[in-house]
BASEPA-714672 format. One record per residue (C-alpha): residue number from 1; x, y, z. Coordinates in steps of 0.2 Angstrom, whole numbers. Example, Ala and Ser with C-alpha at 12.3 -4.5 7.8 and 13.67 -1.06 7.14 Angstrom:
// BASEPA-714672
(1; (62; -22; 39));
(2; (68; -5; 36));
END
This chain:
// BASEPA-714672
(1; (0; 0; 0));
(2; (7; 17; -6));
(3; (7; 31; 7));
(4; (6; 49; 1));
(5; (19; 60; 8));
(6; (12; 77; 14));
(7; (24; 91; 13));
(8; (21; 108; 22));
(9; (28; 123; 13));
(10; (29; 138; 25));
(11; (26; 154; 17));
(12; (40; 167; 18));
(13; (36; 182; 28));
(14; (36; 198; 19));
(15; (49; 211; 23));
(16; (45; 228; 30));
(17; (48; 235; 12));
(18; (35; 223; 5));
(19; (22; 227; 19));
(20; (25; 246; 16));
(21; (23; 243; -3));
(22; (7; 233; -1));
(23; (0; 246; 10));
(24; (4; 261; -1));
(25; (-2; 252; -17));
(26; (-17; 245; -9));
(27; (-36; 248; -13));
(28; (-40; 252; 5));
(29; (-28; 267; 5));
(30; (-36; 273; -12));
(31; (-53; 272; -5));
(32; (-48; 282; 11));
(33; (-39; 296; 1));
(34; (-53; 298; -11));
(35; (-66; 299; 3));
(36; (-55; 312; 12));
(37; (-54; 322; -4));
(38; (-73; 322; -6));
(39; (-75; 328; 12));
(40; (-62; 342; 10));
(41; (-69; 348; -6));
(42; (-87; 349; 2));
(43; (-81; 358; 18));
(44; (-70; 370; 8));
(45; (-85; 375; -3));
(46; (-95; 378; 12));
(47; (-81; 388; 21));
(48; (-77; 399; 6));
(49; (-94; 408; 8));
(50; (-88; 416; 24));
(51; (-69; 418; 21));
(52; (-67; 420; 2));
(53; (-60; 409; -11));
(54; (-41; 411; -9));
(55; (-40; 410; 10));
(56; (-50; 394; 10));
(57; (-40; 386; -4));
(58; (-24; 391; 5));
(59; (-31; 383; 22));
(60; (-37; 367; 14));
(61; (-25; 363; 0));
(62; (-9; 372; 2));
(63; (7; 363; 5));
(64; (10; 374; 20));
(65; (-6; 366; 28));
(66; (-2; 349; 35));
(67; (-17; 348; 47));
(68; (-31; 361; 50));
(69; (-48; 363; 59));
(70; (-63; 367; 47));
(71; (-74; 381; 52));
(72; (-92; 382; 45));
(73; (-104; 396; 49));
(74; (-91; 404; 61));
(75; (-90; 388; 71));
(76; (-75; 377; 72));
(77; (-79; 358; 70));
(78; (-72; 347; 83));
(79; (-61; 337; 71));
(80; (-43; 339; 64));
(81; (-41; 335; 45));
(82; (-26; 332; 35));
(83; (-22; 345; 21));
(84; (-28; 341; 4));
(85; (-11; 344; -4));
(86; (-4; 329; 6));
(87; (-19; 318; 4));
(88; (-17; 321; -15));
(89; (1; 316; -14));
(90; (-3; 300; -5));
(91; (-16; 296; -18));
(92; (-3; 300; -32));
(93; (9; 287; -24));
(94; (-5; 275; -22));
(95; (-11; 277; -40));
(96; (7; 275; -47));
(97; (11; 260; -37));
(98; (-5; 251; -37));
(99; (-14; 257; -53));
(100; (1; 257; -65));
(101; (16; 247; -58));
(102; (7; 233; -48));
(103; (-9; 232; -59));
(104; (-10; 216; -70));
(105; (-4; 219; -88));
(106; (-11; 212; -104));
(107; (-24; 216; -117));
(108; (-38; 213; -105));
(109; (-32; 226; -93));
(110; (-26; 240; -105));
(111; (-42; 250; -101));
(112; (-39; 250; -83));
(113; (-20; 255; -86));
(114; (-25; 270; -97));
(115; (-38; 276; -84));
(116; (-25; 276; -70));
(117; (-13; 285; -81));
(118; (-26; 298; -83));
(119; (-29; 300; -64));
(120; (-10; 301; -61));
(121; (-9; 315; -75));
(122; (-23; 324; -66));
(123; (-15; 324; -49));
(124; (2; 329; -57));
(125; (-8; 344; -65));
(126; (-14; 349; -48));
(127; (4; 349; -41));
(128; (11; 359; -56));
(129; (-4; 372; -54));
(130; (0; 374; -35));
(131; (18; 377; -37));
(132; (20; 386; -54));
(133; (3; 396; -56));
(134; (2; 414; -53));
(135; (-13; 420; -43));
(136; (-20; 438; -40));
(137; (-36; 447; -38));
(138; (-45; 460; -48));
(139; (-58; 472; -40));
(140; (-70; 480; -52));
(141; (-85; 491; -47));
(142; (-101; 491; -56));
(143; (-100; 501; -72));
(144; (-81; 501; -71));
(145; (-67; 493; -82));
(146; (-51; 485; -77));
(147; (-37; 477; -87));
(148; (-25; 473; -72));
(149; (-24; 460; -58));
(150; (-14; 462; -42));
(151; (-3; 448; -37));
(152; (-7; 440; -20));
(153; (11; 440; -13));
(154; (24; 448; -24));
(155; (29; 466; -20));
(156; (39; 475; -32));
(157; (48; 492; -33));
(158; (41; 504; -46));
(159; (51; 519; -53));
(160; (42; 531; -64));
(161; (43; 549; -71));
(162; (29; 561; -69));
(163; (24; 571; -84));
(164; (9; 583; -85));
(165; (3; 576; -68));
(166; (3; 557; -75));
(167; (16; 544; -70));
(168; (25; 537; -86));
(169; (40; 527; -91));
(170; (38; 513; -78));
(171; (52; 503; -73));
(172; (49; 488; -61));
(173; (61; 478; -50));
(174; (53; 461; -47));
(175; (52; 453; -30));
(176; (64; 439; -33));
(177; (78; 453; -34));
(178; (72; 460; -17));
(179; (68; 447; -5));
(180; (86; 441; -1));
(181; (91; 459; 3));
(182; (92; 456; 22));
(183; (106; 457; 35));
(184; (114; 472; 28));
(185; (114; 466; 10));
(186; (112; 479; -4));
(187; (109; 479; -23));
(188; (110; 493; -35));
(189; (98; 494; -50));
(190; (100; 505; -66));
(191; (86; 510; -77));
(192; (86; 515; -95));
(193; (81; 534; -97));
(194; (82; 537; -78));
(195; (96; 549; -73));
(196; (101; 539; -57));
(197; (102; 521; -51));
(198; (93; 515; -35));
(199; (101; 505; -21));
(200; (89; 494; -11));
(201; (93; 486; 6));
(202; (85; 479; 22));
(203; (70; 471; 14));
(204; (57; 466; 27));
(205; (43; 453; 22));
(206; (30; 462; 33));
(207; (33; 479; 40));
(208; (24; 496; 44));
(209; (32; 513; 43));
(210; (30; 521; 60));
(211; (33; 539; 66));
(212; (48; 540; 78));
(213; (39; 553; 89));
(214; (23; 542; 91));
(215; (33; 526; 94));
(216; (53; 528; 96));
(217; (63; 514; 87));
(218; (67; 501; 100));
(219; (79; 490; 90));
(220; (90; 504; 83));
(221; (80; 505; 66));
(222; (86; 518; 54));
(223; (75; 534; 54));
(224; (72; 543; 37));
(225; (61; 559; 37));
(226; (56; 554; 55));
(227; (50; 537; 50));
(228; (57; 520; 52));
(229; (51; 502; 47));
(230; (45; 492; 61));
(231; (45; 473; 57));
(232; (30; 464; 60));
(233; (27; 444; 62));
(234; (22; 437; 45));
(235; (3; 435; 44));
(236; (-5; 417; 43));
(237; (-12; 422; 27));
(238; (3; 428; 17));
(239; (-7; 439; 5));
(240; (-10; 451; 20));
(241; (8; 455; 22));
(242; (15; 472; 18));
(243; (34; 472; 13));
(244; (45; 486; 16));
(245; (64; 491; 12));
(246; (76; 506; 12));
(247; (82; 514; -4));
(248; (93; 528; -10));
(249; (96; 536; -27));
(250; (114; 537; -33));
(251; (118; 550; -47));
(252; (131; 549; -61));
(253; (143; 561; -51));
(254; (143; 549; -36));
(255; (131; 559; -25));
(256; (118; 549; -15));
(257; (102; 554; -7));
(258; (99; 550; 11));
(259; (91; 533; 13));
(260; (72; 533; 12));
(261; (58; 521; 15));
(262; (48; 511; 1));
(263; (34; 501; 9));
(264; (18; 492; 3));
(265; (9; 500; 18));
(266; (14; 518; 13));
(267; (0; 530; 6));
(268; (12; 540; -6));
(269; (27; 536; -16));
(270; (44; 544; -13));
(271; (48; 559; -25));
(272; (65; 563; -32));
(273; (69; 579; -43));
(274; (83; 577; -55));
(275; (88; 589; -70));
(276; (70; 597; -69));
(277; (62; 580; -70));
(278; (51; 572; -57));
(279; (52; 554; -53));
(280; (42; 543; -40));
(281; (48; 527; -32));
(282; (35; 516; -24));
(283; (33; 499; -18));
(284; (17; 489; -22));
(285; (11; 472; -26));
(286; (14; 467; -44));
(287; (1; 471; -57));
(288; (-2; 459; -72));
(289; (-9; 468; -87));
(290; (-22; 457; -96));
(291; (-23; 456; -115));
(292; (-41; 461; -113));
(293; (-52; 472; -102));
(294; (-66; 467; -90));
(295; (-81; 478; -87));
(296; (-93; 474; -73));
(297; (-111; 477; -79));
(298; (-119; 470; -63));
(299; (-115; 461; -47));
(300; (-128; 452; -38));
(301; (-127; 443; -21));
(302; (-141; 433; -14));
(303; (-141; 434; 5));
(304; (-147; 422; 18));
(305; (-163; 429; 25));
(306; (-161; 441; 39));
(307; (-142; 442; 37));
(308; (-129; 451; 27));
(309; (-120; 434; 22));
(310; (-122; 430; 4));
(311; (-128; 413; -2));
(312; (-123; 416; -20));
(313; (-111; 428; -30));
(314; (-115; 432; -48));
(315; (-105; 444; -59));
(316; (-111; 449; -76));
(317; (-96; 456; -86));
(318; (-91; 461; -103));
(319; (-74; 455; -110));
(320; (-68; 469; -121));
(321; (-54; 465; -134));
(322; (-49; 474; -150));
(323; (-66; 483; -150));
(324; (-76; 467; -148));
(325; (-87; 463; -133));
(326; (-92; 447; -126));
(327; (-104; 445; -112));
(328; (-100; 432; -99));
(329; (-107; 427; -82));
(330; (-95; 422; -68));
(331; (-102; 414; -52));
(332; (-96; 403; -38));
(333; (-89; 386; -46));
(334; (-92; 394; -64));
(335; (-76; 403; -69));
(336; (-72; 412; -85));
(337; (-57; 404; -94));
(338; (-49; 414; -108));
(339; (-32; 416; -116));
(340; (-23; 406; -102));
(341; (-32; 416; -88));
(342; (-46; 409; -77));
(343; (-57; 421; -67));
(344; (-65; 414; -52));
(345; (-79; 424; -42));
(346; (-69; 426; -26));
(347; (-77; 439; -15));
(348; (-87; 456; -15));
(349; (-87; 473; -7));
(350; (-89; 484; 2));
(351; (-88; 474; 18));
(352; (-105; 473; 26));
(353; (-114; 478; 11));
(354; (-132; 472; 10));
(355; (-146; 471; -3));
(356; (-148; 487; -13));
(357; (-130; 494; -9));
(358; (-118; 498; -24));
(359; (-106; 483; -25));
(360; (-90; 479; -32));
(361; (-84; 462; -37));
(362; (-67; 453; -33));
(363; (-61; 440; -45));
(364; (-47; 428; -42));
(365; (-36; 428; -57));
(366; (-26; 413; -61));
(367; (-13; 410; -74));
(368; (-10; 392; -74));
(369; (2; 382; -85));
(370; (-7; 366; -81));
(371; (-25; 374; -84));
(372; (-30; 361; -97));
(373; (-22; 346; -89));
(374; (-37; 341; -79));
(375; (-48; 342; -95));
(376; (-35; 331; -105));
(377; (-34; 319; -90));
(378; (-53; 317; -91));
(379; (-52; 312; -109));
(380; (-38; 299; -105));
(381; (-49; 292; -91));
(382; (-64; 291; -102));
(383; (-55; 283; -116));
(384; (-48; 270; -104));
(385; (-65; 266; -97));
(386; (-71; 265; -115));
(387; (-57; 252; -119));
(388; (-62; 243; -104));
(389; (-80; 242; -108));
(390; (-77; 236; -126));
(391; (-65; 223; -120));
(392; (-78; 216; -108));
(393; (-91; 217; -121));
(394; (-80; 208; -134));
(395; (-76; 195; -121));
(396; (-94; 192; -116));
(397; (-100; 191; -135));
(398; (-86; 179; -138));
(399; (-90; 168; -124));
(400; (-109; 168; -129));
(401; (-104; 163; -147));
(402; (-93; 149; -141));
(403; (-107; 143; -130));
(404; (-120; 143; -144));
(405; (-107; 133; -155));
(406; (-104; 120; -142));
(407; (-123; 118; -139));
(408; (-126; 116; -158));
END
């Protein structure tokens, strides 16, 4: 009598790397991250009604926001949520490892593979937009026209000549040439057509010009025309910072003016007279000039009953370009996209305005190199799903045909 020999094969226990890989590429992690993004988007949509579009996006989806507490209707919810940026980063890793590298390969799975590529492309587009897009705002009153947006963060120094009471011949020093001028570092700038160069030093990210007689300088700050720059802590919302620096003009003969203050919080620019010409030097947030104009015909805000809190913003505008006008409606979650710019309905004013008051509309203007990436990624995902459907359909029809042949 023959006896069967039973051999027990013990499974090799997975390494720590293998366990981590399984976790990061697994379906449970994908489900959790997608649900979190759904909740974050929903809460952000509710919170932006009270706090405006950009501060809400900055709170929920900025790389600087690791964790935060949501606030709805002025009340903080008793929960701490992870920032959307990091949830999206985890989902990107999960989709790359599980949806592209680990997924089964072969003709039957090409559709799923294509769809996952589309999702990865969409997440990469979000990262590119977050790090490389320019964001600013444009405030336009009813009946008024504007063709310039103001950057949220970047302060620049403008040098211009005054002719017939108007500022002309603008020269702009961009912020990336200013922000490193700390700890005594100086930089000199020369301008074509301007009879002096400009030396800038002691840049402060957030500062306020203070009169020395109202509050004497406590840290030995330099005093110019009885004013000095008092440094302030950087605000949580960086767009509310007001930069400042010291500057002085240097003429061709080597003569220099006394240092003077240029600051975003100043009401008036500094004035220099040279060879019977008048020049102004000012610090302000950078302006982008649009290739078209925006005219606000009407702004409407639907308010919650008995409150001054709007439930809906709607702006009816005319986009004017080369003498041609196009009517466009911009409202919450329905932006205007045109020539690489996207206009979102962000806020309104004046603060506390109610029904019947003359309003102005505030648009968030975004110039995003990846603006079309989400649209393209949706096409890729849809194509992948179509391939999957046709593959399944072909397999089903083939199986049914073979069954009929066998029965015959």
